[in-house]
The first five atom37 places (N, CA, C, CB, O) and aatype in JSON, in Angstrom:
{
  "aatype": [12, 0, 0, 14, 13, 10, 19, 7, 16, 14, 7, 16, 0, 16, 0, 0, 14, 13, 5, 0, 3, 0, 0, 10, 13, 0, 4, 8, 5, 1, 13, 8, 0, 19, 18, 15, 0, 19, 1, 0, 0, 15, 4, 6, 14, 15, 14, 0, 13, 7, 16, 14, 6, 4, 2, 0, 1, 6, 0, 10, 13, 3, 11, 12, 19, 10, 6, 6, 4, 3, 10, 10, 6, 6, 10, 0, 0, 9, 14, 0, 8, 16, 1, 5, 7, 5, 1, 10, 11, 0, 6, 19, 9, 10, 0, 10, 10, 14, 6, 8, 10, 1, 8, 2, 6, 5, 3, 7, 6, 16, 5, 10, 19, 10, 15, 10, 0, 1, 3, 10, 19, 1, 6, 2, 0, 0],
  "atom_mask": [
    [1, 1, 1, 1, 1],
    [1, 1, 1, 1, 1],
    [1, 1, 1, 1, 1],
    [1, 1, 1, 1, 1],
    [1, 1, 1, 1, 1],
    [1, 1, 1, 1, 1],
    [1, 1, 1, 1, 1],
    [1, 1, 1, 0, 1],
    [1, 1, 1, 1, 1],
    [1, 1, 1, 1, 1],
    [1, 1, 1, 0, 1],
    [1, 1, 1, 1, 1],
    [1, 1, 1, 1, 1],
    [1, 1, 1, 1, 1],
    [1, 1, 1, 1, 1],
    [1, 1, 1, 1, 1],
    [1, 1, 1, 1, 1],
    [1, 1, 1, 1, 1],
    [1, 1, 1, 1, 1],
    [1, 1, 1, 1, 1],
    [1, 1, 1, 1, 1],
    [1, 1, 1, 1, 1],
    [1, 1, 1, 1, 1],
    [1, 1, 1, 1, 1],
    [1, 1, 1, 1, 1],
    [1, 1, 1, 1, 1],
    [1, 1, 1, 1, 1],
    [1, 1, 1, 1, 1],
    [1, 1, 1, 1, 1],
    [1, 1, 1, 1, 1],
    [1, 1, 1, 1, 1],
    [1, 1, 1, 1, 1],
    [1, 1, 1, 1, 1],
    [1, 1, 1, 1, 1],
    [1, 1, 1, 1, 1],
    [1, 1, 1, 1, 1],
    [1, 1, 1, 1, 1],
    [1, 1, 1, 1, 1],
    [1, 1, 1, 1, 1],
    [1, 1, 1, 1, 1],
    [1, 1, 1, 1, 1],
    [1, 1, 1, 1, 1],
    [1, 1, 1, 1, 1],
    [1, 1, 1, 1, 1],
    [1, 1, 1, 1, 1],
    [1, 1, 1, 1, 1],
    [1, 1, 1, 1, 1],
    [1, 1, 1, 1, 1],
    [1, 1, 1, 1, 1],
    [1, 1, 1, 0, 1],
    [1, 1, 1, 1, 1],
    [1, 1, 1, 1, 1],
    [1, 1, 1, 1, 1],
    [1, 1, 1, 1, 1],
    [1, 1, 1, 1, 1],
    [1, 1, 1, 1, 1],
    [1, 1, 1, 1, 1],
    [1, 1, 1, 1, 1],
    [1, 1, 1, 1, 1],
    [1, 1, 1, 1, 1],
    [1, 1, 1, 1, 1],
    [1, 1, 1, 1, 1],
    [1, 1, 1, 1, 1],
    [1, 1, 1, 1, 1],
    [1, 1, 1, 1, 1],
    [1, 1, 1, 1, 1],
    [1, 1, 1, 1, 1],
    [1, 1, 1, 1, 1],
    [1, 1, 1, 1, 1],
    [1, 1, 1, 1, 1],
    [1, 1, 1, 1, 1],
    [1, 1, 1, 1, 1],
    [1, 1, 1, 1, 1],
    [1, 1, 1, 1, 1],
    [1, 1, 1, 1, 1],
    [1, 1, 1, 1, 1],
    [1, 1, 1, 1, 1],
    [1, 1, 1, 1, 1],
    [1, 1, 1, 1, 1],
    [1, 1, 1, 1, 1],
    [1, 1, 1, 1, 1],
    [1, 1, 1, 1, 1],
    [1, 1, 1, 1, 1],
    [1, 1, 1, 1, 1],
    [1, 1, 1, 0, 1],
    [1, 1, 1, 1, 1],
    [1, 1, 1, 1, 1],
    [1, 1, 1, 1, 1],
    [1, 1, 1, 1, 1],
    [1, 1, 1, 1, 1],
    [1, 1, 1, 1, 1],
    [1, 1, 1, 1, 1],
    [1, 1, 1, 1, 1],
    [1, 1, 1, 1, 1],
    [1, 1, 1, 1, 1],
    [1, 1, 1, 1, 1],
    [1, 1, 1, 1, 1],
    [1, 1, 1, 1, 1],
    [1, 1, 1, 1, 1],
    [1, 1, 1, 1, 1],
    [1, 1, 1, 1, 1],
    [1, 1, 1, 1, 1],
    [1, 1, 1, 1, 1],
    [1, 1, 1, 1, 1],
    [1, 1, 1, 1, 1],
    [1, 1, 1, 1, 1],
    [1, 1, 1, 1, 1],
    [1, 1, 1, 0, 1],
    [1, 1, 1, 1, 1],
    [1, 1, 1, 1, 1],
    [1, 1, 1, 1, 1],
    [1, 1, 1, 1, 1],
    [1, 1, 1, 1, 1],
    [1, 1, 1, 1, 1],
    [1, 1, 1, 1, 1],
    [1, 1, 1, 1, 1],
    [1, 1, 1, 1, 1],
    [1, 1, 1, 1, 1],
    [1, 1, 1, 1, 1],
    [1, 1, 1, 1, 1],
    [1, 1, 1, 1, 1],
    [1, 1, 1, 1, 1],
    [1, 1, 1, 1, 1],
    [1, 1, 1, 1, 1],
    [1, 1, 1, 1, 1],
    [1, 1, 1, 1, 1]
  ],
  "atom_positions": [
    [[109.12, 226.65, -98.27], [109.8, 225.52, -98.85], [109.19, 225.29, -100.23], [109.68, 224.26, -97.94], [107.97, 225.16, -100.35]],
    [[110.01, 225.24, -101.26], [109.54, 225.12, -102.63], [109.04, 223.73, -102.98], [110.63, 225.51, -103.56], [108.11, 223.6, -103.77]],
    [[109.63, 222.71, -102.42], [109.22, 221.34, -102.71], [109.25, 220.54, -101.42], [110.13, 220.69, -103.79], [110.1, 220.79, -100.57]],
    [[108.33, 219.59, -101.26], [108.35, 218.82, -100.02], [109.53, 217.86, -99.98], [107.04, 218.05, -99.86], [109.99, 217.36, -101.0]],
    [[109.99, 217.63, -98.77], [111.04, 216.63, -98.59], [110.38, 215.27, -98.57], [111.85, 216.89, -97.29], [109.25, 215.12, -98.11]],
    [[111.09, 214.26, -99.07], [110.61, 212.9, -98.92], [110.73, 212.54, -97.46], [111.41, 211.9, -99.83], [111.79, 212.71, -96.85]],
    [[109.65, 212.06, -96.9], [109.66, 211.69, -95.5], [109.15, 210.26, -95.4], [108.79, 212.66, -94.63], [108.28, 209.86, -96.17]],
    [[109.68, 209.52, -94.48], [109.21, 208.15, -94.3], [110.27, 207.15, -94.72], [0.0, 0.0, 0.0], [111.34, 207.51, -95.21]],
    [[109.94, 205.91, -94.5], [110.85, 204.82, -94.83], [110.35, 204.13, -96.08], [110.98, 203.82, -93.66], [109.15, 203.84, -96.17]],
    [[111.21, 203.87, -97.04], [110.78, 203.17, -98.23], [110.16, 201.82, -97.89], [111.95, 202.99, -99.18], [110.58, 201.16, -96.94]],
    [[109.15, 201.42, -98.66], [108.45, 200.16, -98.43], [109.27, 198.97, -98.87], [0.0, 0.0, 0.0], [110.41, 199.12, -99.34]],
    [[108.7, 197.8, -98.73], [109.43, 196.59, -99.07], [109.73, 196.5, -100.56], [108.65, 195.37, -98.63], [110.71, 195.86, -100.94]],
    [[108.9, 197.13, -101.41], [109.15, 197.09, -102.85], [110.43, 197.83, -103.2], [107.98, 197.7, -103.61], [111.03, 197.57, -104.24]],
    [[110.85, 198.74, -102.34], [112.06, 199.5, -102.61], [113.17, 199.14, -101.63], [111.77, 201.0, -102.53], [114.06, 199.95, -101.37]],
    [[113.13, 197.95, -101.1], [114.12, 197.55, -100.1], [115.54, 197.55, -100.67], [113.8, 196.18, -99.55], [116.47, 198.0, -99.99]],
    [[115.72, 197.07, -101.88], [117.06, 197.04, -102.47], [117.61, 198.45, -102.69], [117.04, 196.29, -103.8], [118.75, 198.71, -102.29]],
    [[116.84, 199.37, -103.31], [117.35, 200.73, -103.44], [117.62, 201.4, -102.09], [116.37, 201.58, -104.24], [118.58, 202.16, -101.94]],
    [[116.76, 201.1, -101.11], [116.97, 201.69, -99.79], [118.3, 201.23, -99.21], [115.82, 201.33, -98.85], [119.02, 202.02, -98.61]],
    [[118.63, 199.95, -99.39], [119.89, 199.45, -98.88], [121.07, 200.11, -99.58], [119.96, 197.93, -99.04], [122.08, 200.43, -98.95]],
    [[120.94, 200.32, -100.9], [122.02, 200.96, -101.65], [122.25, 202.39, -101.19], [121.72, 200.94, -103.15], [123.38, 202.88, -101.18]],
    [[121.17, 203.06, -100.81], [121.25, 204.46, -100.37], [120.91, 204.62, -98.89], [120.31, 205.33, -101.21], [120.47, 205.68, -98.47]],
    [[121.12, 203.58, -98.11], [120.76, 203.62, -96.68], [121.42, 204.78, -95.95], [121.15, 202.31, -96.01], [120.76, 205.46, -95.16]],
    [[122.69, 205.02, -96.2], [123.38, 206.12, -95.53], [122.78, 207.46, -95.93], [124.88, 206.1, -95.86], [122.64, 208.36, -95.1]],
    [[122.42, 207.6, -97.2], [121.81, 208.84, -97.69], [120.46, 209.07, -97.05], [121.67, 208.8, -99.22], [120.16, 210.18, -96.6]],
    [[119.62, 208.02, -97.0], [118.29, 208.16, -96.39], [118.39, 208.46, -94.9], [117.47, 206.89, -96.62], [117.63, 209.27, -94.37]],
    [[119.32, 207.82, -94.21], [119.5, 208.05, -92.78], [119.96, 209.48, -92.51], [120.5, 207.06, -92.19], [119.46, 210.13, -91.6]],
    [[120.9, 209.96, -93.31], [121.36, 211.34, -93.15], [120.24, 212.31, -93.45], [122.57, 211.62, -94.07], [120.08, 213.32, -92.76]],
    [[119.46, 212.01, -94.47], [118.33, 212.88, -94.82], [117.32, 212.96, -93.68], [117.64, 212.39, -96.1], [116.79, 214.03, -93.39]],
    [[117.04, 211.85, -93.03], [116.1, 211.87, -91.92], [116.6, 212.77, -90.8], [115.87, 210.45, -91.39], [115.84, 213.53, -90.21]],
    [[117.9, 212.67, -90.49], [118.48, 213.56, -89.46], [118.41, 215.01, -89.92], [119.95, 213.16, -89.16], [118.04, 215.89, -89.14]],
    [[118.77, 215.25, -91.19], [118.73, 216.62, -91.73], [117.3, 217.16, -91.68], [119.27, 216.65, -93.17], [117.1, 218.29, -91.24]],
    [[116.34, 216.39, -92.11], [114.95, 216.85, -92.15], [114.45, 217.21, -90.75], [114.04, 215.79, -92.77], [113.75, 218.21, -90.59]],
    [[114.82, 216.42, -89.75], [114.39, 216.69, -88.38], [114.95, 218.04, -87.9], [114.85, 215.56, -87.44], [114.23, 218.83, -87.3]],
    [[116.23, 218.28, -88.17], [116.84, 219.54, -87.74], [116.28, 220.71, -88.56], [118.39, 219.47, -87.87], [115.99, 221.77, -88.02]],
    [[116.14, 220.5, -89.88], [115.58, 221.53, -90.76], [114.2, 221.96, -90.25], [115.48, 221.01, -92.22], [113.9, 223.15, -90.17]],
    [[113.36, 220.98, -89.92], [112.01, 221.28, -89.43], [112.05, 222.01, -88.09], [111.2, 219.98, -89.29], [111.28, 222.94, -87.86]],
    [[112.96, 221.58, -87.22], [113.08, 222.23, -85.91], [113.53, 223.68, -86.04], [114.07, 221.45, -85.02], [113.04, 224.55, -85.32]],
    [[114.46, 223.94, -86.95], [114.94, 225.31, -87.17], [113.8, 226.19, -87.68], [116.13, 225.33, -88.17], [113.61, 227.31, -87.2]],
    [[113.04, 225.68, -88.67], [111.93, 226.46, -89.22], [110.85, 226.72, -88.18], [111.32, 225.75, -90.43], [110.29, 227.82, -88.12]],
    [[110.56, 225.71, -87.35], [109.56, 225.88, -86.29], [110.04, 226.89, -85.25], [109.26, 224.53, -85.62], [109.27, 227.74, -84.81]],
    [[111.3, 226.8, -84.86], [111.84, 227.72, -83.86], [111.86, 229.16, -84.37], [113.26, 227.29, -83.46], [111.68, 230.1, -83.6]],
    [[112.09, 229.32, -85.67], [112.14, 230.69, -86.2], [110.76, 231.33, -86.24], [112.75, 230.68, -87.6], [110.66, 232.55, -86.39]],
    [[109.71, 230.55, -86.12], [108.34, 231.09, -86.11], [107.83, 231.39, -84.7], [107.39, 230.12, -86.79], [106.82, 232.06, -84.53]],
    [[108.53, 230.89, -83.7], [108.12, 231.11, -82.31], [108.45, 232.55, -81.88], [108.8, 230.09, -81.36], [109.45, 233.11, -82.32]],
    [[107.61, 233.12, -81.03], [107.93, 234.47, -80.53], [109.18, 234.43, -79.66], [106.74, 235.05, -79.73], [109.4, 233.48, -78.91]],
    [[109.97, 235.46, -79.77], [111.22, 235.55, -79.01], [110.97, 236.16, -77.64], [112.26, 236.36, -79.78], [110.16, 237.08, -77.51]],
    [[111.65, 235.66, -76.62], [111.59, 236.32, -75.31], [112.22, 237.71, -75.42], [112.32, 235.48, -74.21], [112.9, 238.02, -76.39]],
    [[111.99, 238.52, -74.44], [112.51, 239.89, -74.43], [114.03, 239.87, -74.63], [112.15, 240.61, -73.1], [114.75, 239.07, -74.03]],
    [[114.5, 240.77, -75.51], [115.91, 240.84, -75.86], [116.77, 241.06, -74.62], [116.15, 241.96, -76.87], [116.46, 241.88, -73.76]],
    [[117.88, 240.3, -74.56], [118.85, 240.46, -73.48], [118.54, 239.67, -72.24], [0.0, 0.0, 0.0], [119.37, 239.6, -71.33]],
    [[117.36, 239.07, -72.18], [117.03, 238.27, -71.0], [117.75, 236.92, -71.07], [115.48, 238.05, -70.89], [118.16, 236.49, -72.15]],
    [[117.91, 236.26, -69.93], [118.54, 234.94, -69.95], [117.78, 233.95, -70.87], [118.61, 234.37, -68.52], [118.4, 233.11, -71.53]],
    [[116.46, 234.06, -70.9], [115.66, 233.19, -71.76], [115.97, 233.45, -73.24], [114.15, 233.39, -71.5], [116.08, 232.51, -74.03]],
    [[116.11, 234.72, -73.59], [116.43, 235.08, -74.97], [117.82, 234.57, -75.35], [116.36, 236.62, -75.16], [118.01, 234.01, -76.42]],
    [[118.77, 234.77, -74.45], [120.14, 234.31, -74.72], [120.2, 232.79, -74.86], [121.08, 234.76, -73.59], [120.89, 232.28, -75.74]],
    [[119.47, 232.07, -74.02], [119.45, 230.61, -74.1], [118.8, 230.16, -75.4], [118.7, 230.01, -72.89], [119.28, 229.23, -76.05]],
    [[117.7, 230.82, -75.79], [117.01, 230.47, -77.03], [117.91, 230.73, -78.24], [115.69, 231.26, -77.16], [117.97, 229.91, -79.15]],
    [[118.59, 231.86, -78.24], [119.5, 232.2, -79.35], [120.65, 231.2, -79.45], [120.06, 233.62, -79.19], [121.04, 230.8, -80.54]],
    [[121.18, 230.79, -78.3], [122.27, 229.81, -78.31], [121.79, 228.47, -78.86], [122.84, 229.62, -76.88], [122.5, 227.83, -79.64]],
    [[120.6, 228.05, -78.46], [120.04, 226.8, -78.98], [119.76, 226.91, -80.47], [118.76, 226.43, -78.22], [120.04, 225.98, -81.22]],
    [[119.21, 228.04, -80.9], [118.91, 228.24, -82.31], [120.19, 228.22, -83.14], [118.17, 229.58, -82.51], [120.24, 227.57, -84.19]],
    [[121.22, 228.91, -82.67], [122.51, 228.91, -83.38], [123.08, 227.5, -83.49], [123.52, 229.83, -82.65], [123.63, 227.12, -84.53]],
    [[122.96, 226.72, -82.42], [123.45, 225.34, -82.42], [122.69, 224.51, -83.46], [123.31, 224.7, -81.01], [123.29, 223.71, -84.18]],
    [[121.37, 224.69, -83.54], [120.56, 223.94, -84.51], [120.91, 224.34, -85.94], [119.06, 224.17, -84.25], [120.97, 223.48, -86.82]],
    [[121.15, 225.61, -86.19], [121.5, 226.07, -87.53], [122.85, 225.49, -87.94], [121.54, 227.62, -87.59], [123.02, 225.06, -89.08]],
    [[123.81, 225.48, -87.04], [125.11, 224.87, -87.34], [124.98, 223.38, -87.62], [126.09, 225.09, -86.19], [125.63, 222.85, -88.52]],
    [[124.13, 222.7, -86.86], [123.9, 221.27, -87.1], [123.24, 221.06, -88.46], [123.03, 220.66, -85.98], [123.57, 220.12, -89.18]],
    [[122.3, 221.94, -88.81], [121.65, 221.86, -90.13], [122.69, 222.01, -91.24], [120.55, 222.94, -90.26], [122.66, 221.25, -92.21]],
    [[123.58, 222.95, -91.11], [124.64, 223.16, -92.11], [125.56, 221.95, -92.2], [125.46, 224.41, -91.77], [125.91, 221.51, -93.3]],
    [[125.95, 221.41, -91.05], [126.82, 220.22, -91.04], [126.14, 219.03, -91.71], [127.2, 219.86, -89.59], [126.77, 218.31, -92.49]],
    [[124.86, 218.82, -91.41], [124.14, 217.7, -92.0], [123.93, 217.9, -93.5], [122.79, 217.51, -91.31], [123.93, 216.93, -94.26]],
    [[123.74, 219.14, -93.93], [123.61, 219.41, -95.36], [124.92, 219.08, -96.08], [123.21, 220.88, -95.6], [124.9, 218.5, -97.16]],
    [[126.04, 219.44, -95.48], [127.34, 219.09, -96.07], [127.54, 217.57, -96.1], [128.47, 219.75, -95.28], [128.07, 217.03, -97.06]],
    [[127.12, 216.91, -95.03], [127.22, 215.45, -94.99], [126.34, 214.83, -96.07], [126.82, 214.91, -93.59], [126.76, 213.9, -96.76]],
    [[125.14, 215.33, -96.23], [124.21, 214.85, -97.25], [124.81, 215.04, -98.65], [122.86, 215.58, -97.15], [124.69, 214.16, -99.5]],
    [[125.43, 216.17, -98.87], [126.05, 216.46, -100.16], [127.22, 215.52, -100.46], [126.52, 217.91, -100.21], [127.51, 215.23, -101.62]],
    [[127.89, 215.05, -99.43], [129.07, 214.21, -99.62], [128.73, 212.74, -99.87], [129.97, 214.32, -98.42], [129.59, 211.97, -100.3]],
    [[127.49, 212.35, -99.6], [127.09, 210.95, -99.78], [126.57, 210.77, -101.2], [126.0, 210.52, -98.72], [125.6, 211.43, -101.58]],
    [[127.19, 209.9, -101.99], [126.7, 209.7, -103.35], [125.35, 209.0, -103.36], [127.71, 208.9, -104.17], [125.08, 208.12, -102.54]],
    [[124.5, 209.4, -104.31], [123.21, 208.73, -104.52], [123.44, 207.59, -105.51], [122.11, 209.73, -105.04], [123.92, 207.82, -106.62]],
    [[123.1, 206.39, -105.11], [123.33, 205.22, -105.95], [122.1, 204.79, -106.74], [123.8, 204.07, -105.11], [122.2, 203.97, -107.66]],
    [[120.96, 205.34, -106.4], [119.7, 204.94, -107.05], [118.93, 206.18, -107.49], [118.84, 204.08, -106.1], [119.25, 207.31, -107.11]],
    [[117.9, 205.95, -108.3], [117.04, 207.07, -108.71], [116.33, 207.68, -107.51], [116.0, 206.6, -109.74], [116.12, 208.89, -107.46]],
    [[115.96, 206.84, -106.53], [115.31, 207.37, -105.33], [116.26, 208.29, -104.56], [114.83, 206.21, -104.43], [115.84, 209.33, -104.05]],
    [[117.5, 207.9, -104.49], [118.49, 208.75, -103.82], [118.73, 210.05, -104.58], [0.0, 0.0, 0.0], [118.87, 211.11, -103.97]],
    [[118.78, 209.96, -105.9], [118.93, 211.17, -106.72], [117.73, 212.09, -106.54], [119.11, 210.81, -108.21], [117.88, 213.31, -106.43]],
    [[116.54, 211.5, -106.51], [115.33, 212.31, -106.34], [115.34, 212.99, -104.97], [114.06, 211.44, -106.49], [114.97, 214.16, -104.84]],
    [[115.76, 212.25, -103.96], [115.83, 212.82, -102.62], [116.7, 214.06, -102.6], [116.36, 211.78, -101.62], [116.31, 215.1, -102.07]],
    [[117.89, 213.95, -103.2], [118.8, 215.1, -103.25], [118.19, 216.24, -104.08], [120.15, 214.69, -103.84], [118.32, 217.41, -103.7]],
    [[117.54, 215.91, -105.19], [116.92, 216.93, -106.03], [115.82, 217.66, -105.26], [116.34, 216.31, -107.31], [115.69, 218.88, -105.38]],
    [[115.04, 216.94, -104.48], [113.98, 217.58, -103.7], [114.56, 218.51, -102.63], [113.1, 216.51, -103.04], [114.0, 219.57, -102.36]],
    [[115.68, 218.12, -102.04], [116.33, 219.0, -101.06], [116.8, 220.28, -101.76], [117.53, 218.27, -100.37], [116.64, 221.38, -101.23]],
    [[117.39, 220.12, -102.95], [117.84, 221.29, -103.71], [116.66, 222.21, -104.02], [118.53, 220.85, -105.03], [116.76, 223.43, -103.84]],
    [[115.55, 221.63, -104.47], [114.39, 222.45, -104.82], [113.76, 223.11, -103.6], [113.35, 221.61, -105.52], [113.11, 224.15, -103.73]],
    [[113.94, 222.52, -102.44], [113.42, 223.12, -101.21], [114.32, 224.23, -100.69], [113.25, 222.06, -100.15], [113.83, 225.23, -100.16]],
    [[115.64, 224.06, -100.82], [116.57, 225.0, -100.21], [117.08, 226.11, -101.13], [117.73, 224.24, -99.69], [117.21, 227.25, -100.7]],
    [[117.36, 225.77, -102.37], [118.03, 226.73, -103.24], [117.19, 227.99, -103.52], [118.37, 226.07, -104.55], [117.74, 229.09, -103.46]],
    [[115.9, 227.87, -103.81], [115.14, 229.11, -104.02], [115.14, 230.03, -102.79], [113.7, 228.76, -104.38], [115.19, 231.25, -102.92]],
    [[115.09, 229.43, -101.59], [115.17, 230.22, -100.36], [116.51, 230.95, -100.28], [114.97, 229.32, -99.12], [116.56, 232.12, -99.92]],
    [[117.57, 230.26, -100.63], [118.92, 230.82, -100.62], [119.04, 231.94, -101.67], [119.97, 229.72, -100.88], [119.7, 232.95, -101.44]],
    [[118.4, 231.73, -102.81], [118.54, 232.68, -103.91], [117.81, 234.0, -103.67], [118.03, 232.06, -105.17], [118.07, 234.98, -104.37]],
    [[116.92, 234.03, -102.71], [116.25, 235.3, -102.38], [117.27, 236.35, -101.95], [115.2, 235.09, -101.28], [117.02, 237.55, -102.05]],
    [[118.41, 235.89, -101.47], [119.44, 236.79, -100.96], [120.67, 236.84, -101.85], [119.84, 236.38, -99.56], [121.63, 237.56, -101.55]],
    [[120.67, 236.08, -102.93], [121.83, 236.01, -103.81], [121.39, 236.04, -105.27], [122.64, 234.73, -103.52], [120.22, 235.81, -105.6]],
    [[122.34, 236.34, -106.13], [122.06, 236.41, -107.56], [121.91, 235.01, -108.15], [123.18, 237.18, -108.28], [122.62, 234.08, -107.78]],
    [[120.96, 234.88, -109.08], [120.76, 233.6, -109.76], [121.46, 233.65, -111.1], [119.24, 233.28, -109.93], [120.99, 234.3, -112.04]],
    [[122.6, 232.96, -111.2], [123.39, 232.95, -112.44], [123.02, 231.72, -113.28], [124.91, 232.97, -112.12], [122.18, 230.92, -112.88]],
    [[123.66, 231.58, -114.42], [123.38, 230.47, -115.31], [123.65, 229.11, -114.69], [0.0, 0.0, 0.0], [122.89, 228.17, -114.92]],
    [[124.72, 229.0, -113.91], [125.04, 227.74, -113.27], [123.95, 227.33, -112.29], [126.39, 227.83, -112.56], [123.57, 226.16, -112.22]],
    [[123.46, 228.29, -111.54], [122.41, 228.01, -110.56], [121.11, 227.63, -111.28], [122.17, 229.23, -109.65], [120.4, 226.72, -110.84]],
    [[120.8, 228.31, -112.36], [119.61, 227.96, -113.14], [119.71, 226.53, -113.66], [119.42, 228.95, -114.3], [118.72, 225.81, -113.69]],
    [[120.92, 226.13, -114.08], [121.12, 224.77, -114.57], [120.92, 223.75, -113.45], [122.53, 224.63, -115.17], [120.3, 222.71, -113.67]],
    [[121.43, 224.02, -112.27], [121.26, 223.12, -111.13], [119.78, 222.97, -110.8], [122.04, 223.63, -109.9], [119.3, 221.86, -110.58]],
    [[119.05, 224.08, -110.76], [117.61, 224.02, -110.48], [116.87, 223.24, -111.57], [117.03, 225.43, -110.36], [115.97, 222.46, -111.27]],
    [[117.25, 223.46, -112.8], [116.63, 222.75, -113.91], [116.87, 221.25, -113.81], [117.15, 223.28, -115.25], [115.95, 220.45, -114.0]],
    [[118.09, 220.86, -113.51], [118.42, 219.44, -113.35], [117.63, 218.84, -112.18], [119.94, 219.25, -113.11], [117.1, 217.74, -112.3]],
    [[117.54, 219.55, -111.09], [116.78, 219.06, -109.94], [115.31, 218.85, -110.3], [116.9, 220.03, -108.75], [114.72, 217.84, -109.95]],
    [[114.73, 219.81, -111.01], [113.33, 219.67, -111.45], [113.19, 218.47, -112.38], [112.85, 220.95, -112.17], [112.21, 217.72, -112.28]],
    [[114.15, 218.27, -113.29], [114.12, 217.13, -114.21], [114.16, 215.81, -113.44], [115.29, 217.2, -115.19], [113.41, 214.88, -113.76]],
    [[115.03, 215.72, -112.44], [115.15, 214.49, -111.66], [113.88, 214.19, -110.89], [116.33, 214.59, -110.71], [113.45, 213.04, -110.81]],
    [[113.28, 215.2, -110.32], [112.05, 214.99, -109.57], [110.92, 214.59, -110.51], [111.66, 216.26, -108.78], [110.15, 213.67, -110.22]],
    [[110.82, 215.28, -111.63], [109.77, 214.99, -112.61], [109.95, 213.59, -113.2], [109.77, 216.04, -113.74], [108.98, 212.84, -113.32]],
    [[111.17, 213.23, -113.57], [111.47, 211.91, -114.16], [111.13, 210.78, -113.2], [112.94, 211.83, -114.57], [110.56, 209.76, -113.6]],
    [[111.49, 210.97, -111.95], [111.27, 209.9, -110.98], [109.83, 209.84, -110.5], [112.19, 210.08, -109.8], [109.41, 208.83, -109.95]],
    [[109.07, 210.91, -110.71], [107.66, 210.9, -110.32], [106.83, 210.14, -111.34], [107.12, 212.34, -110.16], [105.76, 209.62, -111.02]],
    [[107.32, 210.06, -112.57], [106.57, 209.4, -113.65], [106.63, 207.89, -113.55], [107.08, 209.84, -115.01], [106.05, 207.19, -114.38]]
  ]
}
């Protein structure tokens, strides 16, 4: 993972931004839980191929990956209304896109998206 995901609940000082982006933060928490579970499951040793245990594990893993994809699409569809929400989305991009790019070509548009995500994270960290 290239950048850490924001985890936790915003404090009382950020209560107003949290309310503005409550749906985004809630979706992110669900996404992060599934994302973490998928990564943990992919590191576990697999049962012997073709066994009922292997088939059950593969079915569960496939279900989690589909849920991760669905939640990522849901996260993408929720507008960020605050800088905290924008940063959250930028951190997800910085965590996922480099992993995705290992298998795909990095074109100018993708470089621009990564650059914008880095800018948003850097700006909001200051």
